[in-house]
N, C-alpha and C positions, 0 to 999 in steps of 0.2 A: 855603340851603334843600337838604336833601339829596333825591336822586332816589328816588321812590317805587317800590318793587319790585313786580313783578306778583303775587307771592304775600303781599305784606304786607296786614294789616288796619288799620283805623282804631285809635287808641290806645284801649286798654281793651275792645275788642270781641273776643269769642271764637266759634268755631265748636263746634257740638254734634255729635259724631260718633255714628254710629248706636247704641252701646250705651248712652251717657249720654242720648240722645234717647229711648230707649226707657224708661228710668228715669224721665224727666220725664212721659213718657205714662202711665207707671204712677201716678205721683203725682197727675197731673191726674185720672185716672179714679177712683182711691179717694178724692180729696178731694171731687170733684164729687158722688158718691154720698153720702158722709158730709153733707155741707153741705146738700144738698137735703133730706135726711132731717131736718135740724135745722129746716127751714122758710125756708131763705134761698134768695132767687133770683138766679141768675148775670146779669150785665150786663157789657156791652161799651162802653168810650167810644174815641174817636178817639185814634190815636197822636200827632196834632199839635194842639195848642191855642193860643190867642191868648196872647200874653205878656201883654196888658194885663189879662187875667182870671186864668187858671190860673197863668201864669208868676208874677204878682205875688202871688197868694193863696196859693200853695204856701210851705211852710216850708223849702224846699230853697234854699241859697244861690245868688244869681244868677249866680255865677261857675260854677257846676255846671250850668247849663242849656245844652241844645243850642238854639241860635237859628237861625232861618233867615227868609227874607223871601219872601212869595208875590208874585204878578204883580200884585196891587192895591196892593203896598208896605207891607202889614201885617206887623208882626214876629209870628212864630210861634215856639213851642217844642215840642219832642219832650217828650211828658209826663214830668214828673220823679218823680211818685208817682201813686197811684190814688185816695187819699182825696179829694183836692180836685176832680178831674174828677167823682166820684161825688157830692159835695156839690154841684156845679153841677146836675147833671142831676136829682138829688133836689129841689133847691129850686126849679128851673124848672118841673117837671112832676110827678113822681113822688109827692111828699108831697101834692099835690092829689087823688090817687087813693086813696092808702093811707098811713095813719099810725097807728103806727110802721111803718117800712120794715126789711125784712131783706135786704141785698144782698150778694152775693159775686162774686169775680172771679178769674181766672187770667189775667195779663197782663205783658208787657214794659214796664219803665220804663227811662229813660235819664238818666244823670247824667255830665256830662263830667269827664274826668280832667286834670290838668295834666301829670302824668307817669305812667308806667306803674305802679309799685309793686304790680304783681300785682292791682289792684283792677279789676273790670269796670265799664264805662261802660254796658253794657246787661245787664240781668239779669231773670228772672222773679220775679213777686211772686204769691203765693196769700194771700187773705185776705178778710175780711167785715166788713161794718158795720151796726150797729144804730143806726138814725136815728129819733128821735121819742121816746126814752125817757130821762128826766132822772134815774131812780131807781137806787139801787145794786143793784137787781136786773138792770138793764141790764149794768152792770159785771160783775156776777157771772156772768151768761149769757156773757159774751164771754170771760173767762177760763177758765171751765169748758168751753167749747166749745173753745178753744185747747188746753187741756190733753188733751181727748179726740181731738182732730184729729191732735196730734201722736203720741199712742199709736196711732191707727188706721193712720197711714203708717208706723209701724214704728220709732220712736225709741224705744230701750229705757231711756236714762238721761238725764233731763233734770230741770231745776228752773226754777221761775217766781219772779223777783224782782218785787215790786210796790212801787211808790212812789206819791206823790201830789204832783203839780206845785204845787198850791195850797199844801200844808202847807211844802213847801221854799221857795217863794216868800215865804211869810209869815215863816218863820225868817229867812231871809237879810234881808228888809226890816227886820225888827224889831231887828236886831243890827248894821246897818251905818248909816253917815251919809248916804250918797248912793245913788241909783238906779244910778250906773254901778259903785261897788262891789259891789253885790248881783249885778250882771249878770257881772261879772268872776269873781266866785266861782262862780256857776251855771255859767259856762262851763268852769271847771276841773273842776268835777264832771261835766259831760258827757263830758270827756276823761278821767274817772277819774284825775286827777292830784292825789292827795290830799297828796303831798309839796308840790306847788306851790300847794295850797290853804293849807296851813299856813305856808309861806314868805310868801304874800301878806298873810295875817294880821298877820304881824309888820311888814310894811311899812305897813299902814293904820293911821290914827290913830284907834283905836277904844278905847272904855272896856274895862277888864280884865274886867268882867262879860259884855260882848258877845264878847269873845274866848273866853272860857271856854265861853259857850253853843254858839259855832260850832266849838270843839274838840270839845265834846260830841256834835256831830252827826257828825263824821267819825270819832270813836274809837269810838263805839257803834252798831252797827246795831240794829234794833229786835228781832233775835233775843237781843241780850244785855240789853234794857231792854223793857219792856213799852210799848205803843203809848201807854197812859196817862201813862206818865212824861214824854212830849213836850208835855203839856198846858201846862206852866209857861212853855214858850218861845214861846207863843201868846197874843195878847190875849184879852179877853172875847168881842169880837165875831168872833174867828177860831176859836173853839172848835168850831163847826158842821164844820169840815174834819177834826178829830180823829174827830168822830162819824161821819163818813163812812166814815173808814177802819175803825173798829170795826164798823160795820156790814156793810161788805164783807168783813171777816175773819170774822165771825159767819156770814155766807152761804156762804162758801167752805168753812168747816169743815163744814158741814151738807151741802153738795153734793158735795165731793170724797170719793173712796173713801180717798185717802191725802193728807190736808191737810198733811203735813209736807214735800211737793214744793214748797210755796209759803212765801217769805218775804217779810217787809216791812222797806224799807229806804229811809228818807227822803233819803238822799244820791242816789238814783236821779234822773237828769235826761237830758233828750233834746234833741238838735238840733233837732227838730221843735217849733217855737215855738208851734203851736197846741194842744198839750196842756196843760189848765188843771185837770184833776181827777187821777183814778186814772191811772197809767201802768204798764207792765209789760214786763219782757224774758224771753224764753225762751232759757235756756242749756242745752246739750246736751254730752254727752262726746264728744270728738273734733273741736270747733270752738273756736277761739280768739275767736270773735265770737258775738253772740247770733244765733240761727237766725230770731228772729221778736221782733216788739214791738208795743205797741199801746198804746191809752189813750182817754181822754175828751177830746173836742175841740169842746165846745159853741161855743166862741167863733169857730170857723171859719165857721159858718152865718151870723153877722151880717154877714160879708162879701157874702153872696148875700141879705141883707135877710130872714133867717129866725130865729126865736128857738126853736129846737129842741135838745133834747139829743142827742148823738151819740157813740158809742163804738165802737171796732173793733180790729182787728189785722192785720197782714201776716206772711207768712213768706217768708224769702228761699229760693227754691228752690235755688239755688246752694250756699248754706250748708247746706240740709237734705240735700243729696247727700252731703256732707262726712261727716255722721254716720249715714247709712243704710248697712246692709250692702247689697253689691251683690245686685240683684235678678236672680236666674237664672231665665230665662223657659223652662219645660220644654216645647218644642215641636220637633217634626220637621220639618226642612226638606229636601225632595225635589228633586233636580235631575234634569230631562229632557233629555237631549242627543239633538239630532236632527240627521240629513242633509238635504239639499235634498229629498229625495223624500218625507220623512215630516213634514213641518212640520204638516199638518192633523192627522195622527194624534196627534202630540205635544200639540197644543193640546186635542184631544178628551180625551185621557187626563189632562191638566191640569185640565180643567173636571170631571172626575168626582170627582178627589181633592180639589178645592176645596170641593165640594158637602158634604163630610165634614169640612170645617173643617181641611184640611191645608194646608200652606204649600208653595207649589211655584213654583220657577223654571224656565222654559223657555228653552232657550239653544241656538243654532245651533252646531254643533262648530267649523265653519270658522272662527268669529271668536274663538276662544280660544286666545291665544299659548302658554300652559303648561297644558295640558289637565290633567295630574295634579294640579298645585298647585291648580287651580281646583276639581277634584273633591273635594280634602280638606276644603274648606269646608264640605260639606254632609254631612247625616246618612245620606241614601240617594241613589244614583246610578242611574238608568235610561237605558239607551241605546234610544232608539226608532227602528225601521226599519220599512219595508213587510213585511218578513218576520217581524217579531215585536219585543217589547221584551226586553231582557235587563237584569237588575238586577247590578250590580257589586258 
């Protein structure tokens, strides 16, 4: 085992330097005002949860959980996502007070990395959950809110891809012989490995008609075929799944100023196994990964002994920063330099300026090793002395 150096960080952890941190605070501020105006309330959950509850209920693979043991011998985890803890608190208390619930969050989540690969093990998520609504209106509200929020945050070029976990599961089930075959193909779609999907079809002993149906799935997105064209791939008792998608498409066409930013694709699959209905990803110019994703997760609440509809989305703040233009804050930063005999005077002058919403740093001159370099950081420099103040 190599020696850990004093300046090293744990695998996948990152520092946020002042400029980046200011951008994050800007995102938090804009998002908070926007989301509260939409009728959602912000919530905060513990950073640490029980492994037996949240750890096992979460859709995050166990190998990606940060585990620790408390002094009672209980296994704990750093929260790997926000949806599962919010489901816990909604089921245990909040749904008894209000149903449907509209909740929002801005929080850090933790996912262990086996090797660096440039991926963070801790990152911030911004998102919201609509709990207690089974209807397509709830799904439409979530997608519409995601679109409007991304715009409010300043993302100029983006698209939404919408799928349906139920439709995909049905098509895979109807055209394979075993459950593990369907799951293998679904996992390849999660990885967006279409070449591997096609190769795997050749290895499976499937009927030619089934192979053709599954090839149709990956050869054609809904943009090149109408949603209605997928009905023959579903059985009679599965037709309601296509009805759900068509209802959602109709609602989004009515709600969105530019419905063309939304496309439907039944190959869309998620590693988050609790999605059972609509699911979607947000792709923005400038990032090779989705900046956000969401969907319907009614089945998750059954783990907490509740039968309620639930849908929501989360935005990865680190990926959002990749696609946003740098936010230049126009503010004047004044430096007040003082000698030993003018400390009180410098503080008095600083308070006067701060009352006018000015940003002011008060600094003893004797503590600065390179005074000229330090002064260049500020917009205005005033040297304060008992005899008077001099602006440089």
